[in-house]
C-alpha positions in Angstrom: -56.3 19.2 13.1 -56.5 22.9 11.4 -54.3 25.6 11.8 -54.3 28.2 13.8 -55.7 31.4 11.6 -56.7 29.0 8.7 -60.8 28.3 7.1 -60.4 24.9 6.3 -64.6 26.0 6.6 -64.9 25.8 2.7 -63.5 21.6 2.7 -66.2 19.0 2.7 -65.1 15.4 4.3 -64.1 13.0 1.5 -62.4 13.0 -1.4 -61.0 17.0 -1.4 -60.1 16.4 2.1 -57.5 13.5 0.7 -56.6 15.7 -2.0 -55.3 17.6 0.1 -53.8 15.4 2.5 -52.0 14.2 -0.3 -50.7 17.6 -1.4 -48.3 17.8 1.8 -45.2 16.7 2.4 -43.6 15.9 5.1 -40.3 17.7 6.3 -37.2 16.7 8.8 -39.3 18.1 11.0 -41.9 15.8 11.1 -39.6 13.0 10.5 -37.5 14.0 13.6 -40.7 14.4 15.7 -42.7 11.1 14.4 -39.8 9.8 14.8 -39.0 11.5 18.5 -35.2 12.5 17.3 -33.6 15.8 16.7 -33.8 17.5 12.9 -29.9 16.7 12.6 -30.0 13.3 13.6 -32.7 13.1 10.7 -29.8 14.4 8.6 -26.9 12.5 9.7 -28.8 9.4 9.0 -30.2 10.7 5.8 -26.8 12.0 4.7 -24.9 8.8 6.6 -23.1 11.1 8.4 -22.6 11.4 12.0 -22.4 8.5 14.6 -26.9 7.9 14.7 -27.5 4.1 16.8 -28.6 1.2 14.5 -31.7 0.7 16.9 -32.2 5.1 15.7 -31.3 5.1 11.7 -33.9 2.2 12.1 -36.3 4.0 13.7 -35.8 7.0 11.6 -35.6 5.1 8.0 -38.7 3.9 9.1 -40.5 7.0 9.6 -39.2 8.0 6.1 -40.5 5.1 4.0 -44.3 5.6 6.7 -44.2 9.4 5.5 -42.7 9.0 2.4 -40.4 11.7 2.8 -38.9 12.5 -0.5 -35.5 15.6 -0.2 -37.1 18.6 -1.4 -34.1 19.7 -4.0 -35.1 23.4 -3.8 -34.5 23.3 0.0 -31.7 22.2 -0.4 -29.7 24.4 -3.5 -31.3 27.2 -1.4 -29.8 25.8 1.8 -26.4 25.3 0.2 -26.7 29.1 -1.8 -26.6 27.4 -5.3 -28.9 28.4 -7.6 -32.2 26.2 -8.1 
């Protein structure tokens, strides 16, 4: 699946494609969509805040592991208005 407006015709199947896919990082939105929850719920699970059922928390944590998501420190600092 390619993004609208992006020309991927220069990519060949195989190594180049898999290398490109490995370089793309999962986002909280990706985790939320995969888990069937909101981004706020993912944030609550990650930050251990708010009321989230055990089943939902487990589903979100499984998605985080499966997608190998790691917090983006630069994004977090920007959101908190802290220096990068």
